[in-house]
MIDOSE-1310 file (N, C-alpha, C; in nm, 2 decimals, decimal comma, always signed):
residues 187
mtat	-0,15/+0,58/+2,03/-0,15/+0,44/+2,01/-0,02/+0,40/+1,93; +0,05/+0,31/+1,98/+0,18/+0,27/+1,91/+0,15/+0,15/+1,81; +0,23/+0,15/+1,71/+0,21/+0,04/+1,61/+0,28/-0,08/+1,67; +0,21/-0,19/+1,65/+0,26/-0,32/+1,70/+0,32/-0,39/+1,58
ptgg	+0,44/-0,45/+1,60/+0,50/-0,53/+1,50/+0,42/-0,65/+1,47; +0,41/-0,69/+1,34/+0,34/-0,81/+1,30/+0,43/-0,89/+1,21; +0,41/-1,02/+1,21/+0,50/-1,10/+1,12/+0,61/-1,16/+1,20; +0,67/-1,08/+1,29/+0,77/-1,13/+1,38/+0,90/-1,17/+1,33
qaln	+0,93/-1,12/+1,21/+1,06/-1,17/+1,15/+1,15/-1,05/+1,12; +1,28/-1,07/+1,12/+1,37/-0,97/+1,08/+1,39/-0,98/+0,93; +1,40/-0,88/+0,85/+1,41/-0,88/+0,71/+1,55/-0,87/+0,67; +1,59/-0,96/+0,58/+1,73/-0,96/+0,52/+1,83/-0,97/+0,63
gksm	+1,81/-1,04/+0,74/+1,90/-1,05/+0,84/+1,92/-0,93/+0,93; +1,85/-0,82/+0,90/+1,86/-0,70/+0,98/+1,74/-0,69/+1,07; +1,76/-0,61/+1,18/+1,65/-0,59/+1,27/+1,54/-0,51/+1,20; +1,42/-0,51/+1,25/+1,31/-0,43/+1,19/+1,35/-0,28/+1,19
veqh	+1,41/-0,23/+1,29/+1,45/-0,09/+1,30/+1,55/-0,06/+1,19; +1,65/-0,14/+1,18/+1,76/-0,12/+1,08/+1,70/-0,12/+0,94; +1,61/-0,22/+0,91/+1,55/-0,23/+0,78/+1,46/-0,11/+0,75; +1,38/-0,07/+0,85/+1,29/+0,05/+0,84/+1,37/+0,17/+0,80
nlym	+1,49/+0,19/+0,87/+1,57/+0,31/+0,84/+1,63/+0,30/+0,70; +1,66/+0,18/+0,65/+1,70/+0,17/+0,51/+1,59/+0,21/+0,41; +1,47/+0,16/+0,44/+1,36/+0,20/+0,35/+1,33/+0,35/+0,35; +1,35/+0,41/+0,46/+1,32/+0,56/+0,48/+1,42/+0,64/+0,40
krhs	+1,53/+0,59/+0,37/+1,63/+0,66/+0,29/+1,60/+0,67/+0,14; +1,51/+0,59/+0,10/+1,47/+0,58/-0,04/+1,39/+0,71/-0,08; +1,38/+0,73/-0,21/+1,28/+0,83/-0,27/+1,14/+0,77/-0,23; +1,05/+0,86/-0,22/+0,91/+0,81/-0,19/+0,81/+0,89/-0,27
vses	+0,69/+0,83/-0,28/+0,58/+0,89/-0,34/+0,46/+0,88/-0,25; +0,39/+0,99/-0,23/+0,27/+0,99/-0,13/+0,15/+1,05/-0,20; +0,04/+1,00/-0,18/-0,09/+1,05/-0,22/-0,19/+1,04/-0,11; -0,28/+1,13/-0,10/-0,39/+1,13/+0,00/-0,52/+1,16/-0,07
lvip	-0,63/+1,11/+0,00/-0,76/+1,14/-0,05/-0,86/+1,15/+0,07; -0,94/+1,25/+0,08/-1,04/+1,27/+0,18/-1,16/+1,18/+0,14; -1,20/+1,09/+0,22/-1,31/+1,00/+0,19/-1,43/+1,03/+0,29; -1,55/+1,05/+0,24/-1,66/+1,09/+0,32/-1,72/+0,98/+0,41
vakl	-1,63/+0,92/+0,49/-1,68/+0,82/+0,59/-1,60/+0,84/+0,72; -1,66/+0,78/+0,82/-1,59/+0,79/+0,95/-1,46/+0,71/+0,95; -1,37/+0,75/+1,03/-1,23/+0,69/+1,04/-1,25/+0,54/+1,07; -1,33/+0,50/+1,16/-1,35/+0,36/+1,19/-1,40/+0,28/+1,07
dlwq	-1,49/+0,34/+0,99/-1,54/+0,27/+0,87/-1,43/+0,25/+0,77; -1,35/+0,35/+0,75/-1,23/+0,34/+0,66/-1,13/+0,24/+0,71; -1,10/+0,24/+0,84/-1,02/+0,13/+0,90/-1,07/-0,01/+0,87; -1,20/-0,03/+0,90/-1,26/-0,16/+0,88/-1,24/-0,21/+0,74
eisr	-1,25/-0,11/+0,65/-1,24/-0,15/+0,50/-1,09/-0,19/+0,47; -1,00/-0,10/+0,50/-0,86/-0,13/+0,46/-0,79/-0,24/+0,54; -0,85/-0,28/+0,65/-0,79/-0,39/+0,73/-0,87/-0,52/+0,71; -0,96/-0,53/+0,62/-1,04/-0,65/+0,60/-0,96/-0,74/+0,50
pgsl	-0,95/-0,87/+0,53/-0,88/-0,96/+0,44/-0,95/-0,96/+0,31; -0,87/-0,96/+0,20/-0,92/-0,96/+0,06/-0,99/-0,84/+0,02; -0,98/-0,73/+0,09/-1,05/-0,60/+0,06/-1,01/-0,55/-0,08; -0,89/-0,58/-0,13/-0,85/-0,52/-0,26/-0,93/-0,58/-0,37
ndth	-1,00/-0,69/-0,35/-1,09/-0,75/-0,46/-1,20/-0,65/-0,49; -1,24/-0,57/-0,39/-1,35/-0,47/-0,41/-1,31/-0,33/-0,44; -1,18/-0,30/-0,40/-1,14/-0,16/-0,40/-1,03/-0,12/-0,50; -0,96/-0,22/-0,55/-0,83/-0,20/-0,62/-0,86/-0,21/-0,77
pfcr	-0,85/-0,10/-0,85/-0,88/-0,11/-0,99/-0,79/-0,19/-1,08; -0,67/-0,23/-1,03/-0,58/-0,31/-1,11/-0,56/-0,45/-1,05; -0,65/-0,49/-0,96/-0,64/-0,62/-0,89/-0,72/-0,73/-0,96; -0,65/-0,84/-1,00/-0,72/-0,96/-1,05/-0,77/-1,04/-0,93
snka	-0,69/-1,05/-0,83/-0,73/-1,12/-0,71/-0,64/-1,08/-0,59; -0,70/-1,09/-0,47/-0,64/-1,06/-0,34/-0,69/-1,16/-0,24; -0,59/-1,24/-0,20/-0,63/-1,34/-0,10/-0,54/-1,34/+0,02; -0,60/-1,36/+0,14/-0,52/-1,37/+0,26/-0,44/-1,50/+0,26
vtwn	-0,31/-1,49/+0,30/-0,22/-1,60/+0,32/-0,23/-1,64/+0,46; -0,21/-1,53/+0,55/-0,22/-1,54/+0,69/-0,29/-1,42/+0,74; -0,39/-1,43/+0,82/-0,46/-1,31/+0,87/-0,51/-1,33/+1,01; -0,43/-1,30/+1,11/-0,47/-1,31/+1,25/-0,41/-1,20/+1,33
leeh	-0,42/-1,21/+1,46/-0,37/-1,10/+1,55/-0,22/-1,09/+1,54; -0,15/-1,20/+1,52/+0,00/-1,20/+1,52/+0,06/-1,16/+1,38; -0,01/-1,20/+1,27/+0,05/-1,18/+1,14/-0,06/-1,15/+1,04; -0,02/-1,06/+0,95/-0,11/-1,03/+0,83/-0,02/-1,04/+0,71
kdel	-0,07/-1,12/+0,61/+0,01/-1,14/+0,49/-0,09/-1,18/+0,38; -0,08/-1,12/+0,27/-0,17/-1,16/+0,16/-0,10/-1,16/+0,02; -0,17/-1,21/-0,08/-0,12/-1,22/-0,21/-0,21/-1,13/-0,30; -0,14/-1,05/-0,38/-0,21/-0,96/-0,47/-0,16/-0,99/-0,61
vyls	-0,26/-1,03/-0,69/-0,23/-1,06/-0,83/-0,29/-0,95/-0,92; -0,21/-0,88/-0,99/-0,25/-0,77/-1,07/-0,31/-0,82/-1,20; -0,38/-0,73/-1,27/-0,44/-0,76/-1,40/-0,33/-0,80/-1,50; -0,21/-0,75/-1,49/-0,10/-0,78/-1,58/-0,04/-0,92/-1,55
gltf	-0,09/-0,98/-1,44/-0,04/-1,12/-1,41/+0,08/-1,11/-1,30; +0,13/-0,99/-1,28/+0,23/-0,97/-1,18/+0,17/-1,01/-1,04; +0,25/-1,10/-0,97/+0,20/-1,14/-0,84/+0,29/-1,09/-0,73; +0,24/-1,02/-0,63/+0,31/-0,96/-0,52/+0,26/-1,02/-0,39
irqf	+0,35/-1,03/-0,29/+0,31/-1,07/-0,16/+0,32/-0,94/-0,07; +0,22/-0,92/+0,00/+0,22/-0,81/+0,10/+0,24/-0,87/+0,24; +0,35/-0,83/+0,30/+0,38/-0,87/+0,44/+0,37/-0,75/+0,53; +0,27/-0,75/+0,62/+0,25/-0,64/+0,70/+0,35/-0,64/+0,82
vtwn	+0,43/-0,53/+0,84/+0,53/-0,53/+0,94/+0,49/-0,46/+1,06; +0,40/-0,36/+1,05/+0,34/-0,30/+1,17/+0,19/-0,29/+1,15; +0,11/-0,30/+1,25/-0,04/-0,30/+1,25/-0,08/-0,21/+1,36; -0,13/-0,09/+1,33/-0,17/+0,01/+1,43/-0,32/+0,02/+1,42
egeg	-0,38/-0,06/+1,50/-0,53/-0,07/+1,50/-0,60/+0,06/+1,49; -0,68/+0,08/+1,39/-0,76/+0,20/+1,37/-0,69/+0,32/+1,31; -0,55/+0,30/+1,30/-0,47/+0,42/+1,25/-0,41/+0,39/+1,11; -0,37/+0,27/+1,09/-0,30/+0,23/+0,97/-0,20/+0,12/+0,99
yqli	-0,12/+0,10/+0,89/-0,02/-0,01/+0,89/+0,10/+0,02/+0,80; +0,20/-0,06/+0,81/+0,32/-0,06/+0,72/+0,34/-0,20/+0,67; +0,38/-0,20/+0,55/+0,40/-0,33/+0,49/+0,52/-0,33/+0,39; +0,57/-0,45/+0,36/+0,66/-0,46/+0,24/+0,59/-0,54/+0,14
igek	+0,62/-0,51/+0,01/+0,55/-0,57/-0,10/+0,64/-0,59/-0,21; +0,63/-0,71/-0,28/+0,71/-0,74/-0,39/+0,69/-0,89/-0,43; +0,76/-0,93/-0,54/+0,75/-1,06/-0,58/+0,81/-1,15/-0,47; +0,76/-1,27/-0,46/+0,82/-1,37/-0,36/+0,97/-1,39/-0,39
ggsq	+1,05/-1,36/-0,29/+1,19/-1,38/-0,31/+1,26/-1,26/-0,38; +1,18/-1,16/-0,42/+1,24/-1,05/-0,50/+1,26/-0,93/-0,42; +1,29/-0,82/-0,48/+1,31/-0,69/-0,41/+1,17/-0,64/-0,36; +1,18/-0,57/-0,25/+1,06/-0,53/-0,18/+1,05/-0,37/-0,17
sfvk	+0,93/-0,32/-0,19/+0,90/-0,18/-0,16/+0,84/-0,17/-0,02; +0,86/-0,06/+0,04/+0,80/-0,03/+0,17/+0,68/+0,06/+0,15; +0,57/+0,03/+0,22/+0,45/+0,11/+0,20/+0,38/+0,14/+0,33; +0,34/+0,27/+0,35/+0,27/+0,31/+0,47/+0,13/+0,35/+0,43
wdie	+0,03/+0,30/+0,51/-0,11/+0,34/+0,49/-0,15/+0,41/+0,63; -0,19/+0,54/+0,62/-0,22/+0,61/+0,74/-0,36/+0,67/+0,72; -0,44/+0,67/+0,83/-0,57/+0,73/+0,84/-0,57/+0,84/+0,93; -0,63/+0,95/+0,89/-0,65/+1,07/+0,98/-0,80/+1,10/+0,98
slss	-0,85/+1,12/+1,10/-0,99/+1,16/+1,12/-1,00/+1,31/+1,10; -1,09/+1,36/+1,01/-1,11/+1,50/+0,98/-1,24/+1,55/+1,05; -1,33/+1,46/+1,06/-1,46/+1,49/+1,13/-1,53/+1,36/+1,16; -1,65/+1,36/+1,21/-1,72/+1,23/+1,24/-1,76/+1,17/+1,11
teak	-1,76/+1,24/+1,00/-1,80/+1,18/+0,87/-1,70/+1,19/+0,76; -1,57/+1,23/+0,79/-1,47/+1,24/+0,69/-1,33/+1,19/+0,75; -1,26/+1,11/+0,67/-1,13/+1,07/+0,71/-1,04/+1,08/+0,58; -0,91/+1,10/+0,61/-0,81/+1,11/+0,50/-0,73/+0,99/+0,51
ltit	-0,72/+0,92/+0,39/-0,63/+0,81/+0,37/-0,51/+0,85/+0,29; -0,39/+0,82/+0,35/-0,26/+0,86/+0,28/-0,19/+0,73/+0,26; -0,14/+0,71/+0,14/-0,05/+0,59/+0,11/+0,08/+0,65/+0,06; +0,19/+0,60/+0,12/+0,32/+0,64/+0,09/+0,40/+0,52/+0,05
vypy	+0,47/+0,52/-0,07/+0,55/+0,41/-0,12/+0,69/+0,45/-0,13; +0,78/+0,37/-0,07/+0,92/+0,38/-0,09/+0,97/+0,26/-0,18; +0,97/+0,29/-0,31/+0,99/+0,17/-0,40/+1,13/+0,12/-0,41; +1,14/+0,00/-0,44/+1,27/-0,07/-0,46/+1,34/-0,02/-0,59
ilar	+1,26/+0,02/-0,68/+1,31/+0,06/-0,81/+1,41/+0,18/-0,79; +1,53/+0,17/-0,84/+1,64/+0,26/-0,83/+1,70/+0,28/-0,69; +1,65/+0,19/-0,59/+1,69/+0,21/-0,45/+1,84/+0,18/-0,43; +1,90/+0,10/-0,52/+2,04/+0,07/-0,51/+2,14/+0,18/-0,56
lakv	+2,08/+0,28/-0,63/+2,16/+0,39/-0,67/+2,16/+0,50/-0,57; +2,27/+0,58/-0,57/+2,27/+0,69/-0,48/+2,16/+0,79/-0,51; +2,10/+0,85/-0,41/+1,98/+0,94/-0,44/+2,01/+1,05/-0,54; +2,13/+1,10/-0,54/+2,17/+1,20/-0,64/+2,17/+1,15/-0,78
lsfl	+2,21/+1,02/-0,80/+2,21/+0,96/-0,93/+2,07/+0,92/-0,98; +1,99/+0,88/-0,89/+1,86/+0,84/-0,92/+1,75/+0,95/-0,92; +1,79/+1,07/-0,89/+1,69/+1,18/-0,87/+1,61/+1,20/-1,00; +1,68/+1,23/-1,11/+1,61/+1,26/-1,24/+1,53/+1,14/-1,29
pfhi	+1,59/+1,02/-1,30/+1,51/+0,90/-1,35/+1,39/+0,88/-1,26; +1,40/+0,89/-1,12/+1,29/+0,87/-1,03/+1,18/+0,97/-1,06; +1,22/+1,10/-1,07/+1,12/+1,21/-1,08/+1,06/+1,21/-1,22; +1,13/+1,16/-1,32/+1,08/+1,17/-1,46/+0,99/+1,04/-1,49
fikp	+1,04/+0,92/-1,45/+0,98/+0,80/-1,49/+0,90/+0,73/-1,38; +0,95/+0,72/-1,26/+0,89/+0,64/-1,15/+0,78/+0,72/-1,08; +0,81/+0,84/-1,04/+0,71/+0,91/-0,95/+0,58/+0,94/-1,03; +0,58/+0,98/-1,15/+0,45/+1,00/-1,22/+0,37/+0,87/-1,23
rlss	+0,43/+0,76/-1,25/+0,35/+0,63/-1,27/+0,30/+0,59/-1,13; +0,39/+0,60/-1,03/+0,34/+0,56/-0,89/+0,24/+0,65/-0,84; +0,25/+0,78/-0,87/+0,15/+0,88/-0,83/+0,01/+0,84/-0,89; +0,01/+0,82/-1,02/-0,11/+0,78/-1,09/-0,17/+0,65/-1,03
ylks	-0,09/+0,55/-1,00/-0,13/+0,43/-0,94/-0,19/+0,45/-0,81; -0,13/+0,53/-0,72/-0,18/+0,56/-0,59/-0,31/+0,63/-0,59; -0,32/+0,73/-0,68/-0,45/+0,80/-0,70/-0,56/+0,71/-0,74; -0,54/+0,61/-0,83/-0,64/+0,51/-0,86/-0,68/+0,42/-0,75
vlrg	-0,58/+0,38/-0,67/-0,61/+0,29/-0,55/-0,69/+0,37/-0,45; -0,66/+0,50/-0,43/-0,74/+0,58/-0,33/-0,88/+0,60/-0,38; -0,89/+0,63/-0,51/-1,03/+0,65/-0,57/-1,11/+0,52/-0,56; -1,04/+0,40/-0,57/-1,11/+0,28/-0,56/-1,17/+0,26/-0,42
hnhy	-1,09/+0,29/-0,32/-1,15/+0,29/-0,18/-1,26/+0,38/-0,17; -1,25/+0,50/-0,22/-1,36/+0,60/-0,21/-1,48/+0,54/-0,28; -1,46/+0,49/-0,40/-1,57/+0,44/-0,48/-1,65/+0,33/-0,40; -1,57/+0,23/-0,35/-1,64/+0,12/-0,28/-1,71/+0,17/-0,15
lttg	-1,64/+0,26/-0,08/-1,70/+0,30/+0,05/-1,82/+0,39/+0,03; -1,83/+0,46/-0,08/-1,94/+0,56/-0,10/-2,06/+0,49/-0,19; -2,03/+0,39/-0,26/-2,13/+0,33/-0,35/-2,17/+0,19/-0,30; -2,08/+0,12/-0,23/-2,10/-0,02/-0,18/-2,08/-0,12/-0,30
kpvp	-2,03/-0,07/-0,41/-2,01/-0,15/-0,53/-1,86/-0,17/-0,55; -1,82/-0,29/-0,59/-1,68/-0,31/-0,63/-1,63/-0,21/-0,74; -1,51/-0,17/-0,74/-1,46/-0,08/-0,84/-1,44/-0,16/-0,97; -1,48/-0,11/-1,08/-1,45/-0,17/-1,21/-1,30/-0,17/-1,24
rnhw	-1,26/-0,27/-1,30/-1,11/-0,28/-1,33/-1,07/-0,18/-1,43; -0,96/-0,12/-1,41/-0,90/-0,01/-1,50/-1,00/+0,11/-1,50; -1,08/+0,13/-1,40/-1,18/+0,23/-1,40/-1,14/+0,37/-1,43; -1,02/+0,41/-1,39/-0,97/+0,54/-1,42/-0,86/+0,54/-1,53
gshp	-0,86/+0,43/-1,61/-0,76/+0,41/-1,71/-0,66/+0,30/-1,67; -0,60/+0,25/-1,77/-0,50/+0,14/-1,75/-0,37/+0,19/-1,69; -0,29/+0,10/-1,65/-0,16/+0,14/-1,59/-0,05/+0,05/-1,66; +0,06/+0,11/-1,71/+0,16/+0,04/-1,78/+0,22/-0,08/-1,70
wfs	+0,23/-0,07/-1,57/+0,29/-0,18/-1,49/+0,19/-0,28/-1,45; +0,06/-0,24/-1,42/-0,03/-0,33/-1,35/-0,15/-0,38/-1,42; -0,18/-0,31/-1,54/-0,30/-0,35/-1,61/-0,28/-0,47/-1,70
């Protein structure tokens, strides 16, 4: 199944392909978690408007701005007060999606959410972030700062987000805020 573009706009005056290629040149952080639910159940949860209200340990609020077949866009307000817009750029029904996230009018990070079926009762959710932080520096210059400061914090954040989805899908209860500890950027 191929991913369908959503949102219908070119970013920063570049085509979606050109912009995607630029994002893929950045450093990235990826984390995965096996969740004991069927792939379809996992997809239904991560594709539900406002789902981060129940699953995200650093979310104050998550509301859909636009949520239909042609476009998916929402607002995520973190516990820290930081407000990000998530603009979904591809939507691969049942498989995952890609989005850009950042403050309105500000720099954007690129994020991929992918689901893999492991069995009829297990699926793996992988989140990969290509952050805007240090993206303007050459990779060789940003290597140490990225791996010393950015990657550990993003990795910790992604693990908490993945655990939040696992918590909600296995207990049916919203994840408590800061459940696995606070985060210096988002709590």
